[in-house]
C-alpha positions as CSV (number, residue, x, y, z in Angstrom):
1,M,-9.1,33.2,-21.6
2,W,-12.5,34.4,-22.7
3,H,-14.0,33.4,-25.7
4,I,-16.8,35.6,-27.0
5,F,-19.1,34.0,-29.4
6,Q,-20.1,36.2,-32.6
7,F,-20.5,37.1,-36.3
8,P,-18.4,39.8,-37.9
9,L,-21.6,42.2,-38.4
10,C,-23.1,41.8,-35.1
11,P,-23.1,45.1,-33.5
12,F,-23.9,43.9,-29.6
13,S,-20.5,42.0,-30.2
14,R,-18.6,44.6,-31.5
15,K,-19.8,46.5,-28.1
16,V,-18.2,43.6,-25.9
17,R,-15.3,43.8,-28.3
18,L,-14.8,47.9,-27.9
19,L,-15.5,47.5,-24.3
20,M,-12.8,44.6,-23.9
21,G,-10.3,46.0,-25.9
22,E,-10.7,49.5,-24.0
23,K,-9.9,47.6,-20.9
24,G,-7.3,45.6,-22.2
25,I,-9.4,42.0,-21.3
26,A,-7.7,39.5,-23.7
27,Y,-10.2,37.3,-25.8
28,E,-10.4,35.0,-28.7
29,L,-13.5,35.0,-31.3
30,Q,-15.5,31.9,-31.9
31,T,-17.3,32.2,-35.3
32,A,-21.5,32.1,-34.6
33,R,-24.3,32.1,-37.0
34,P,-27.5,32.9,-35.1
35,W,-29.6,32.2,-38.0
36,E,-28.1,28.6,-38.6
37,G,-29.8,27.6,-35.4
38,E,-26.4,26.0,-34.0
39,D,-26.9,24.0,-31.2
40,R,-23.9,24.7,-29.4
41,L,-25.6,28.8,-29.4
42,F,-28.4,27.6,-27.4
43,E,-26.9,25.7,-25.3
44,M,-24.9,28.8,-23.5
45,N,-27.8,30.9,-24.6
46,P,-31.4,29.7,-25.4
47,A,-32.8,33.0,-27.1
48,G,-29.9,31.9,-29.7
49,R,-28.1,35.1,-30.1
50,T,-25.1,37.0,-30.3
51,P,-22.4,37.6,-28.3
52,V,-21.7,34.8,-25.4
53,V,-18.7,34.8,-23.8
54,R,-17.3,32.6,-22.0
55,E,-14.5,32.3,-19.8
56,T,-12.7,28.8,-20.9
57,E,-10.7,27.7,-16.8
58,R,-13.6,28.4,-15.0
59,G,-16.7,27.9,-17.4
60,T,-17.9,30.8,-16.7
61,V,-20.7,31.4,-19.3
62,I,-22.8,35.5,-19.8
63,V,-25.0,36.4,-22.7
64,D,-26.6,39.4,-23.4
65,S,-24.1,42.6,-24.4
66,R,-25.9,44.8,-21.7
67,A,-24.8,41.6,-19.5
68,I,-21.7,41.1,-20.1
69,C,-20.8,45.1,-20.5
70,E,-21.6,45.8,-16.4
71,Y,-20.3,42.2,-15.7
72,F,-17.4,43.3,-16.8
73,E,-17.0,47.1,-15.7
74,E,-18.1,45.9,-12.0
75,T,-15.1,43.5,-12.0
76,V,-12.3,44.9,-14.1
77,D,-11.4,48.4,-12.5
78,R,-9.6,49.8,-15.4
79,N,-10.6,52.5,-17.5
80,P,-14.2,52.9,-15.8
81,Q,-17.5,53.1,-19.1
82,I,-20.1,53.6,-16.7
83,S,-18.2,56.3,-13.7
84,G,-19.1,59.7,-12.8
85,T,-22.1,61.3,-10.5
86,A,-26.0,58.9,-10.5
87,V,-27.3,61.6,-12.9
88,Q,-24.0,61.3,-15.1
89,R,-24.1,57.4,-15.0
90,A,-27.2,57.3,-16.3
91,E,-26.9,59.8,-19.2
92,I,-24.4,57.2,-20.2
93,R,-27.4,54.5,-19.8
94,R,-29.4,56.2,-21.6
95,L,-27.8,56.8,-24.6
96,I,-26.3,52.8,-24.5
97,A,-30.5,51.9,-24.7
98,M,-31.1,54.7,-27.8
99,F,-28.4,52.9,-28.9
100,D,-29.0,49.3,-28.6
101,E,-32.9,49.8,-29.2
102,N,-33.5,52.3,-30.8
103,F,-30.5,52.5,-33.9
104,Y,-30.8,49.2,-34.2
105,H,-34.2,49.2,-34.2
106,D,-34.6,51.7,-37.4
107,V,-31.2,51.1,-39.1
108,S,-28.7,48.5,-38.1
109,G,-31.3,46.4,-38.0
110,P,-32.9,46.0,-41.1
111,L,-29.6,46.9,-43.6
112,L,-28.3,43.7,-41.6
113,H,-32.0,42.1,-43.0
114,E,-31.9,43.5,-46.3
115,R,-28.3,42.8,-47.2
116,M,-27.0,40.2,-45.2
117,K,-29.7,37.4,-44.3
118,K,-31.2,38.3,-47.8
119,R,-28.1,37.4,-49.4
120,L,-27.1,34.5,-47.3
121,V,-29.6,32.8,-46.2
122,L,-33.1,33.6,-47.8
123,R,-31.6,34.1,-51.2
124,Q,-33.1,37.1,-51.9
125,S,-32.5,40.9,-53.3
126,P,-33.2,43.6,-50.2
127,D,-36.3,45.6,-50.3
128,A,-35.2,49.2,-52.1
129,K,-37.9,50.9,-49.9
130,I,-37.1,49.6,-46.3
131,L,-33.4,50.8,-47.5
132,R,-33.8,54.3,-48.3
133,E,-35.9,54.2,-45.0
134,S,-33.6,53.0,-42.7
135,M,-30.5,55.6,-44.3
136,K,-33.2,58.6,-43.7
137,L,-33.4,57.6,-40.5
138,A,-29.9,57.5,-39.8
139,H,-29.5,61.0,-41.2
140,D,-31.9,61.8,-38.2
141,Y,-29.5,60.4,-35.7
142,L,-26.4,61.5,-37.0
143,D,-28.0,64.9,-37.0
144,Y,-28.8,64.2,-32.8
145,I,-25.0,62.9,-32.3
146,D,-23.8,66.0,-34.3
147,Y,-26.1,67.8,-31.5
148,L,-24.0,66.2,-29.1
149,I,-21.1,66.4,-30.3
150,D,-21.6,70.0,-30.2
151,N,-22.0,70.6,-26.6
152,R,-20.3,67.5,-25.3
153,P,-16.3,66.3,-25.9
154,W,-17.9,63.3,-26.0
155,L,-21.9,61.9,-27.1
156,A,-22.8,61.6,-22.4
157,G,-19.6,63.9,-22.0
158,A,-16.4,65.3,-20.5
159,T,-15.4,61.4,-21.1
160,M,-15.8,58.5,-23.3
161,T,-18.3,56.0,-22.0
162,L,-19.8,52.8,-23.2
163,A,-22.3,55.1,-25.1
164,D,-20.2,56.0,-27.4
165,L,-18.6,52.4,-27.9
166,A,-22.5,50.9,-28.0
167,A,-23.1,53.9,-30.4
168,A,-19.9,53.5,-32.9
169,A,-20.4,49.5,-32.5
170,Q,-24.2,50.3,-34.0
171,I,-22.8,53.0,-36.5
172,S,-19.9,50.7,-37.0
173,V,-22.3,47.9,-39.0
174,A,-24.4,50.8,-41.0
175,D,-21.3,52.1,-42.9
176,Y,-20.0,48.8,-43.6
177,L,-23.5,47.9,-44.8
178,G,-23.4,51.2,-46.9
179,G,-26.5,52.5,-45.3
180,L,-25.0,55.7,-44.0
181,D,-23.9,59.5,-45.4
182,W,-21.6,61.3,-44.0
183,S,-22.0,64.3,-46.5
184,S,-23.5,66.7,-43.4
185,H,-22.4,65.3,-40.5
186,E,-18.9,66.6,-39.5
187,Q,-19.5,66.7,-36.1
188,A,-20.8,63.4,-36.4
189,R,-18.4,62.6,-38.6
190,G,-15.1,63.7,-36.4
191,W,-16.2,61.8,-33.2
192,Y,-16.4,58.1,-35.9
193,L,-13.8,59.7,-36.9
194,V,-11.9,59.6,-33.5
195,M,-13.4,56.1,-32.3
196,K,-11.7,54.0,-35.6
197,S,-8.5,55.1,-34.8
198,R,-8.6,54.1,-31.4
199,P,-6.5,50.4,-31.0
200,S,-9.8,48.4,-29.8
201,F,-11.3,49.2,-32.5
202,R,-9.0,48.2,-35.0
203,P,-9.8,44.3,-34.9
204,L,-13.3,45.5,-35.7
205,L,-12.2,47.1,-39.5
206,S,-10.0,44.9,-40.4
207,E,-12.9,42.3,-40.5
208,R,-15.0,40.9,-43.5
209,M,-17.7,39.4,-43.4
210,E,-18.1,36.0,-46.4
211,V,-19.0,38.0,-49.8
212,I,-20.3,41.5,-48.5
213,Q,-17.6,44.1,-48.5
214,P,-18.2,47.2,-47.0
215,P,-17.3,50.3,-48.7
216,S,-13.7,51.8,-49.8
217,H,-13.3,54.4,-46.4
218,Y,-14.9,52.0,-44.4
219,A,-11.9,50.9,-43.0
220,E,-9.6,54.9,-43.4
221,V,-9.3,56.0,-40.6
222,D,-8.9,59.7,-41.9
223,A,-12.0,59.5,-44.3
C-alpha cells in the first residue's frame, strides 16, 4: 500500500493524488506539515517538502511530484497520462512545467502564503496588494486556458493528460482560497467542471484545511 504524505492544500500532492486516482492506484493519506519542520518529513525528503510517497511493504520512498508522477507512468500501464508522439509528450511536459512553476509562483503560492500560512503560522493579516496581483495574474492564466480549450478538447491535445491534472491541481487550490474569478472564462470554467466531476477529483473536493473554509461553489461540480 502506498502512503502519500501531504497536507490538504498542497497542489503538488493533489496532482499526485489525481494521477494515482486515474490509474487506480490505492493509497492512504498521511498528514505532513512542512511549516512545522517535522523530523519524519525531513528524514524522507531532506528538502522538507510535500508530497512524499512511501510503499510500506518494500520501503520504497519517492519525493518530488514530477519524479513521483514519472515513476507511476513508467511502472503502471493503466491509463497513461504522458503519451503520444515525442512532440505531443513535449507539449504535455511544457504545460505541466507552466502550471507547476509559473502558476504556482504567480498565483497558488502567494495565495497559500497570504491566506493559509499567515493565518495558521505567522498569525498575520494577508497583504491585500499581493492578493490583488495574484488574482490579476490568475485571470491571465484562465485566458490562456480559454484559448487552449478553444483549439483543443483538452489542454495538451485530443485526450486528457497529466497536463490537465497538474493544471487542475493548482487551480483547485487557488479556487479553494478564493483567488479566482470565473465570470469571463466560460471555456476554462467548462473544462474545470469536467475535471471536478471525475471520480479521482471527488476526494479533493470533500477535504478541508483546518479553520480555512472554501467558497460555497468550490465543491459543486455544476457551478
